C-alpha angles and dihedrals in degrees: 000000000000092000091048092051091048093050092048091048092050092049091052091054089049097054099028091105089060094054099036118146119204109241097156114144087220086072104033128014123216113245096028125111120244130182117272149123143241128212114205128211089269089060092252113150117211119192118212143100130302128203112244112228136163118309092253097050094043087069097056108040139019122209102203130187126185088200118036092204095051119072090191091067090068121126125180114212127191110226088232087068095054136069097200144349140175135209121185106316097340122099121195130191120200106229136149099281128102103152128294132051094269098043111115106163116118111253136158119269124192114243116231100171128004125213142098083314109035120202120215137179121222118197117214122194120243114246093240096036094128095062099032117124131199114256118240090244096037123109120222092255093049093052090046092050089051092050096042104033112196136228125203112227135186134197122185119213111264094016122112093201122088117207126208121207094255092061088071095042096098119051089003095172091053098044097041092046091052091047093055092035094126083069100064096186096048091042092054092048088055094042090050090048094232118187112277092021097087130110095275086061097056096123095049087049090053091045090052091048091049091046091056098036115104101182 
């Protein structure tokens, strides 16, 4: 278990630049309202404004305003009551993942790439986040990444199950070839451990799958 965790952590560090989301305070400021929308469980889409919050909180609640200049227009949504929402450049899907292999509640996961297999990122909150301090040589993003460690998450269209990166960590070739088995050519490349089809190439593998997928 420790080895699997370390392997997945190392992989996440290796591919983090490929899935980076811009949380810079120079771009968007926490506490301010930005254009967006929510889609509720009935499929109704409501345009408005959403309060920008830290990357962990944004997954759990949505403070929505139909009129950004009228505080009385505010409505607070639980992400479990929504199917999708967007604030500024960040699109969230509400799926059965909230950190950890046994977590089943519906929470919002930030979309990285959409396709027949959609890649998400989920942000956990460090155990000691409340007392953490930014290091003298740390950038803002490095500090936030330490405070809100991320998990790479995948959901295949039509599947109820959501898979996190560490679920592929051991026996990658076997597990990933089965995951993309409806693409026989790609599945064989992974199963045969061809160059460029190992675990460190999980995002290109997903991209190749999505490019060929017609569903």
